[in-house]
N, C-alpha and C positions, 0 to 999 in steps of 0.2 A: 432889744432887750439890755437891761442894766449888766455891766461887767462886774462880777463878784470876785472880791478879793480874797484869795484862798490862803494867803500867806499867815495869817492867824489862826487856820485851823490845822490840827495835828492827825495824819493818818494814823489809826492805831495799828501797827503793821512792824514786824520784824523783818520779813521777807523783802529782799532787793526786788524779787519778782512781782509784786504787789504794787511797784512804783513807776514800772516800765511799762511800753506797748510792746505789742508781739514783734514788729520790725525793728525794737532797740538794737542800735549798730553796733554795740559791745557783746551782742548775745549771739552763742552757738549751740543749736540745738541737735539732738540726734535720738534715736529711739533704739530701746534693746526689747524685743518681744512687746509686750503692752505697757512699756514704762517709759517714760520720757526725760532726757537728763539734758539740763540747762546749764551752761558754764558762761559764766559772766566776768568779765576783768575790767575793774574799774579804775581809771587813772585819777589825777588829778582834778581834770575838768569837769569829767563824768561822775565823780565821788561827790563833788559841791553841788551839782544840779541834782543829785539824788538825796544830799545829806546823810550819805554812807560813806564809810572808810574805804580809803584805796586798797585794793587787793583782789582775791579771787572769791567768787561764791558760786558754789554748785547746788542747783535744787534738783532733787529727784521727786517726780510726779508718779504716783501709782493709784492704784484702784481699791485693793482690798488686801491688807497684810493678813488677815484672818483665814484666809483661803492658802493652804498649804504649798501648792504652786506657785502662787503670786510672791509668799513670804519669800520662798527660796530664789527667786528670780531679782526681787529687792534686796535681800541679802548680797548677793554675787554683784550687783551695782555698787551698793554703798560700800561693800568691802573695797571693790576697785577703785572707787572715787575717792574713799579715804586714803588708801595707799598711796594713789598720785598724788593728793596734795601734801602728805606727809614727805614724798620724794620731792615734789616742786620747792618744799620748805627747807631742803637740804639736811634733814633729820636722818642720822645714819643709825644703822642697825644696833649700835652699841650704848645709843643715847638713852637716857632714863626719862620715863614720863610719870606725869602726875595727872589722874583723871580726876577731874572735879564735877560733882553732881550738884547743881544749882536747883533752888525751889524747896517748896513745903511739902514733905510727904503726907501731911494731914489734908492736903487739897488734891483731890485725885487729878485734876487740872493743872497742877502745877506739881506734881511728883515725878515727872518723867524723869529730868536729870538724877534726882536721889535715887530711885529706884533702879535706873541704869547704872549708876556707879556702883551699887551694891553687888550687880552681877559680874563685874569686869573683874578678870584674874589680877591680883597683886602679888608681888614677888619680894619687895625690898627686905621684908624680916627675913625671908628664906637667905639671900643673899647676904645679910648681916651677919647670919649666924654660921652659915658655911662657907663663903666667900666666893661662891660661884652658884651658877644656875645651870639647869639642863639647856641643850641647845635648842634653838627656837626662840628662847624667852629672854626677854629684857627686864631691867629693874624697872619696877612700876610702884606707885602707891595711889592710894585714895582718899580723895578728901570731900567731906559733905558738911559745908561752912552753915548751912540753914540760912534762915531769912533774918533780916534786920528786925522784923516786929517781934520775933522771938529772943534774937542774941542780943539786940540793942547795939550791935556793933556792925560796922560798914563791913558787907561781904568782901569787898576788896581788900580791906585792912587784916581781915583775917587771914586769906590767901596770900597775901604780901608777907605777912608773919612766917606762916608756914613754907612758903617757897624759899624765904631767906635762909632758913634752918635747913631744909632738905636739900634745896640747890637742885631740882629737877631740870633736865635739858631742854625739855618741852611740856607744853600743858596740852591737855584736851578736856574741854568744859562742855557740858551737855545741859541744855534747858528747855522748857517749854516756852514756846512762842505764840505771839499772836499774829492773826492774819487780818487781811482786807478783802478776804473773799471766803465765801461758804464752800467754794468747791475744793479749796485747798486744806480745809480743815481736816488732820489726822491722816491726810493722804499726800502729806509733802515733807519731804527732810532738806533741810539747808545745811551744807559745810560751807565753812569759810575760814580763810586763815587770817582774818581780819579781828579775832576775838569777838567780846559779846558786852553788852549793855545791860547787866541784870533788871527786868521789869518796864524796859524803856517802851517795848509795844504797847503796854496799858497806860503809858503815862508815869509810871513810879522811877523816873531815872535816877540809877544809882551810878556809882564810879565803874568806870569800864575795866575790865577784866582783857589786857590784850597785850600784844610784844611791846607797845610805848610804855606800858607800866611796868612790867616784869622784865623787859630786857631778853626775853626768849620767847620762841614760837608759840602762839596759842591758837589751837584749831578750836572754833566751834561748832558743835552740832546741835541743832535744834528742830522741833516740830511744831507747829502750830496747833494748839488745842483748844484757842479760845476766839471768838470775834464778837464784835459789840452789836446793840441793836440796829444800831445806822447802817451796818453792812449788811445785816439780815433784810432790813426792810428795802434798803437800795438793790440788793441782789432779787430779791422777791418781785420789785417792779420791773428788772430786765427780764426774768424769767416769765413774766406777765407777758410781756413783749414778744418773746419766743413763742409761747402758746398761742396767741392770738395768731401769729404769723403763719404756725403750723396749721391751725385750724382754717385759715384762708384759704392755703394754698393744697391742703387735703380733704376739702368740704365733700368732694365727690368720690372720694377713695372708698371703695367697698369693703375693702377688709377692716377698716377703722371702725365701721359699724358694728361690727362684731366683737369689738374690745371695747370695755368699760374705759371710760373716759381717764380713772384713775390709774389704767395700766399703760398709757400710751408714753414712750419717752421720746419727748419733741426735742431732748437735747443732744440726739444721736447725730443730728446733722446741725451743724453750727451756723447754716448758711440761713436760718431761721430769723429774718428781721423784718420788722415794719418800715415803711417808709415815714418820711416825716409827719406827711398829712394823715396816713393812718394812724400813727402814734400820737397824733393830736387827737385825732378823733377818739380813741379808746381811754386815753389817759388825761385828756383835757391839758391845761397849762403846765402839768409837771411832765406831760411827754415831750415838751419843747425842751426841756433841761438836760444837760449833759450831766454825765456820772459824779462828777465834783460837784455842780450845782445841787444835784439831787442829796448829796451826803451833807452840803451846808445846810440846806431846808430842813432835811429830817433831825440833823444834829442839833438845829436850834428848836425843835420841837420836842425833841425828847432830853436833851441835857438839862435845860433849866428845872425840869420838874423830876429829875433824879432817875429818869427812864430808859436811859442810854445804858442798859446793862450789859455786863461781859457774860456771855454764856457759853455752854459746852454741849455736844451731843450726849444723848441718855446712854449710850453705848460706851462711853470713855473708859469705862472701868476694864472692859474686856479688851478693847483695842489699844491703851495704854501699856497694858500687860504684854501684847504681842510685840509692840514696837520696842519696850524697854529690852525684850527678850533679842529683837532683831539688831538694835544698836550696840549692845553689850556684845553679841557674837561678833559683830562686823568689828568692833575694836580688838578683840582678841585676837581675830585673824590677821587685822593690820598691825598690830604692835608686836605681838607674840610670834606670828605665824603659827598659831595653833587653832584648834577648831573645838568650841566647846557649843554643845546643844542645849536648850533650855524647854520645858515643856509649859 
């Protein structure tokens, strides 16, 4: 088979976990109840191979934040991990913080950062008036710079101007991300001390927002809210393989005959895979391609005709509401040591 040069093809993702294998040497995984936490530290060599910045990346995987119990569990993990990355960044209790919400509030898929920032507790105006704050609070400000399409100004330039005037000791920036996997959509939170490149996941590269630019720690929090059509088609083909494998291995299972095929969750067992021969039998030549080769093929089909759409789930309004509450509450607990609840 002809070798495909993938260097000219860009993967639409902001998540470092989309770029690695399960056995990636720099990854450490653990679980808390039904939540998985991945910690990755990239050095100079590994960052170059992944085209990601040197630093720490924490990824939290969960099932459903609309469930009250799951919400509380994810909140605990997110608060703990955010507090840890602040501590590892040598951020002291009396350091002032600027919370920045990126995105466009007129687009549900892009409003995560803006809506979260509006819910975070800010205190600088109180400190400026009284000269002090109650115990447990630190000086904090909030900035929502908008998007370049509506302001006409590079987002990083707006932030740079405000940072130069306000002089915070560290920044927390929140943004919606893109993913290269359906199953991570709205079910993953990434925290990193490397900052962020707004719009990079969907190819709209803007100036980075990072310590390299501002000279102070920049902690980025993001949730993938969109995937492109290439990802959906590729993942569907992979799910088809799992379904065919499940049917082959369970064709004589009596209990399955009583359950409608639409209700059988064949993903519960990750061991369902087709052999190379079976894959070729069911999917023909496409079955012989690996993931990268399939994505190149699908992209070559959809992109020239403008159908490689960037899409989001239909329940996004409700889930984003829950996620913005969750992230705002975790930030308040981490930087102010206070508890705020949102309905």
